[in-house]
Structure formats: C-alpha cells, structure tokens
MARTIKE-51907 format. One line per 3 residues: number of its first residue (from 1); for each residue x, y, z of N, C-alpha, C, CB. Coordinates in nm, 3 decimals, decimal comma. Atoms other than C-alpha are relative to their C-alpha. Last residue first. Glycine has a CB too. Layout:
REM MARTIKE-51907
NUM> X/Y/Z/X/Y/Z/X/Y/Z/X/Y/Z  ... .
This chain:
REM MARTIKE-51907
63> -0,128/0,090/-0,029/16,643/6,190/0,269/-0,082/-0,131/0,029/0,111/0,056/0,141  -0,050/0,035/0,142/16,339/6,392/0,135/0,117/-0,094/0,002/0,044/0,128/-0,078  0,087/0,060/0,093/16,150/6,347/0,465/0,063/-0,027/-0,137/-0,117/0,082/-0,013 .
60> 0,021/0,131/-0,054/16,442/6,427/0,677/-0,091/-0,072/-0,069/-0,039/0,003/0,129  -0,121/0,066/0,051/16,511/6,751/0,476/-0,020/-0,176/0,043/0,147/0,082/0,080  0,007/0,026/0,145/16,164/6,857/0,531/0,115/-0,079/-0,066/-0,010/0,127/-0,067 .
57> 0,096/0,098/0,044/16,194/6,787/0,888/-0,020/-0,018/-0,137/-0,118/0,025/0,050  -0,041/0,142/-0,037/16,487/6,992/0,910/-0,069/-0,116/-0,012/0,024/-0,006/0,113  -0,072/0,032/0,096/16,326/7,282/0,729/0,091/-0,135/0,030/0,072/0,117/-0,031 .
54> 0,049/0,020/0,128/16,065/7,300/0,977/0,095/-0,048/-0,113/-0,057/0,118/-0,036  0,060/0,133/-0,030/16,285/7,279/1,273/-0,069/-0,053/-0,104/-0,086/0,001/0,108  -0,110/0,106/0,001/16,489/7,565/1,144/-0,062/-0,151/-0,004/0,093/0,018/0,136 .
51> -0,046/0,003/0,141/16,185/7,783/1,050/0,099/-0,115/0,003/0,067/0,143/-0,051  0,099/0,072/0,054/16,055/7,710/1,418/0,023/-0,032/-0,155/-0,124/0,073/0,026  0,024/0,144/-0,050/16,368/7,800/1,564/-0,088/-0,086/-0,079/-0,059/0,001/0,133 .
48> -0,115/0,084/0,056/16,409/8,108/1,352/0,026/-0,140/0,044/0,118/0,065/0,027  0,032/0,019/0,151/16,071/8,219/1,464/0,093/-0,056/-0,066/-0,025/0,113/-0,071  0,089/0,089/0,025/16,166/8,149/1,831/-0,075/-0,016/-0,146/-0,084/0,023/0,096 .
45> -0,037/0,106/-0,014/16,457/8,377/1,802/-0,084/-0,123/-0,001/0,055/0,012/0,087  -0,062/0,073/0,090/16,269/8,615/1,644/0,079/-0,120/0,028/0,068/0,075/-0,057  0,087/0,021/0,089/16,038/8,667/1,930/0,072/-0,072/-0,150/-0,069/0,139/-0,014 .
42> 0,080/0,119/-0,038/16,291/8,643/2,208/-0,107/-0,051/-0,125/-0,086/0,041/0,141  -0,083/0,094/0,011/16,501/8,919/2,024/-0,049/-0,145/0,036/0,103/0,039/0,072  0,010/-0,003/0,142/16,185/9,147/1,996/0,126/-0,135/-0,028/0,038/0,180/-0,072 .
39> 0,104/0,069/0,061/16,117/9,076/2,354/-0,008/-0,021/-0,143/-0,105/0,057/0,032  -0,003/0,136/-0,045/16,460/9,164/2,458/-0,111/-0,093/-0,035/0,010/0,000/0,135  -0,092/0,064/0,078/16,474/9,470/2,242/0,005/-0,145/0,035/0,129/0,064/0,013 .
36> 0,050/0,022/0,145/16,141/9,598/2,367/0,121/-0,084/-0,069/-0,032/0,156/-0,085  0,083/0,100/-0,004/16,270/9,538/2,736/-0,067/-0,027/-0,131/-0,088/0,025/0,099  -0,082/0,134/-0,031/16,589/9,713/2,687/-0,133/-0,100/-0,009/0,094/-0,002/0,174 .
33> -0,061/0,067/0,115/16,377/10,004/2,552/0,094/-0,107/-0,013/0,050/0,077/-0,057  0,096/0,027/0,108/16,156/10,023/2,828/0,080/-0,032/-0,107/-0,095/0,112/-0,035  0,041/0,135/-0,030/16,452/10,012/3,079/-0,105/-0,043/-0,104/-0,055/-0,010/0,146 .
30> -0,096/0,117/0,003/16,641/10,280/2,913/-0,059/-0,123/0,018/0,102/0,009/0,098  -0,021/0,038/0,129/16,336/10,502/2,892/0,076/-0,117/-0,033/0,051/0,094/-0,058  0,115/0,082/0,065/16,274/10,444/3,239/0,000/-0,027/-0,122/-0,112/0,050/0,011 .
27> -0,008/0,141/-0,058/16,634/10,549/3,352/-0,138/-0,087/-0,048/0,010/0,010/0,177  0,020/0,011/-0,160/16,625/10,864/3,168/0,001/-0,142/0,024/-0,143/0,066/0,063  0,146/0,037/-0,024/16,750/10,914/2,772/0,004/-0,025/0,181/-0,050/-0,163/-0,106 .
24> -0,023/0,133/-0,018/17,040/11,139/2,713/-0,133/-0,042/0,078/0,139/-0,029/0,077  0,094/0,027/-0,093/16,958/11,454/2,488/0,007/-0,160/0,067/-0,133/0,029/-0,072  0,083/0,141/-0,006/17,278/11,514/2,349/-0,090/0,013/0,102/0,087/-0,134/0,030 .
21> 0,117/-0,039/0,085/17,379/11,897/2,306/-0,080/-0,135/-0,001/0,044/0,055/-0,159  0,081/-0,082/-0,103/17,654/11,857/2,585/-0,136/0,025/-0,065/0,074/0,146/0,042  0,053/0,071/-0,120/17,803/11,578/2,378/-0,088/0,062/0,099/0,101/-0,042/0,070 .
18> 0,109/0,050/0,074/17,855/11,806/2,074/-0,078/-0,081/0,108/0,047/-0,086/-0,128  0,107/-0,074/0,002/18,054/12,023/2,292/-0,088/-0,050/-0,063/0,014/0,107/-0,036  0,088/-0,040/-0,141/18,277/11,758/2,419/-0,115/0,094/-0,018/0,092/0,074/0,110 .
15> 0,075/0,113/-0,073/18,337/11,637/2,073/-0,074/0,029/0,128/0,094/-0,103/0,034  0,116/0,015/0,086/18,434/11,982/1,949/-0,090/-0,104/0,027/0,036/-0,015/-0,126  0,056/-0,096/-0,037/18,692/12,007/2,217/-0,132/-0,001/-0,053/0,069/0,101/-0,025 .
12> 0,051/0,058/-0,171/18,825/11,644/2,172/-0,097/0,135/0,030/0,167/-0,019/0,155  0,103/0,107/0,023/18,850/11,748/1,771/-0,048/-0,039/0,133/0,056/-0,125/-0,077  0,104/-0,062/0,045/19,039/12,086/1,845/-0,150/-0,119/-0,016/0,059/0,070/-0,142 .
9> 0,071/-0,074/-0,124/19,279/11,887/2,064/-0,137/0,097/-0,063/0,130/0,114/0,085  0,067/0,083/-0,099/19,346/11,653/1,802/-0,065/0,060/0,096/0,079/-0,079/0,059  0,128/0,067/0,080/19,378/11,906/1,521/-0,072/-0,084/0,091/0,042/-0,094/-0,129 .
6> 0,103/-0,113/0,013/19,621/12,106/1,745/-0,114/-0,064/-0,043/0,037/0,116/-0,097  0,056/-0,020/-0,138/19,848/11,788/1,816/-0,152/0,099/0,005/0,129/0,079/0,090  0,082/0,120/-0,045/19,845/11,722/1,444/-0,055/0,004/0,119/0,067/-0,113/0,002 .
3> 0,116/-0,009/0,085/19,977/12,053/1,364/-0,108/-0,104/0,041/0,042/-0,019/-0,146  0,084/-0,086/-0,108/20,226/12,041/1,649/-0,120/0,027/-0,070/0,070/0,143/0,053  0,031/0,029/-0,119/20,375/11,743/1,463/-0,104/0,078/0,075/0,105/0,000/0,058 .
C-alpha cells in the first residue's frame, strides 16, 4: 500500500513539473483558434447538409 502511495505522489510531482514546461497560448491565440474551429464546423455542416439534401432528392426520384 505504501508503495502505491509513493508511486502516486511521484506521478503527481512529475506531472506538475511537466505542466511547468508547457507553453500555454495567450488570449488572442485561443480566440483565433476558436474562430477557426467555428468556421470549419460551419463549413462542414453546410457541406454535409448539401450532400444530405442531394441524396434525399436522388432517393425521392428513384422511389
């Protein structure tokens, strides 16, 4: 049991050290990346909606 606790403590210490090495994005970068993701999701949504509508029209014609 004591070995498990020591391993857990070591894990958390090492995790804390690794998090100090991380380069965190600033507010502008986060805003820009969020906008890029939102635009990409919008474009993909429109594309999939058009494909779905097209396939539905083909199914209507076939039936």
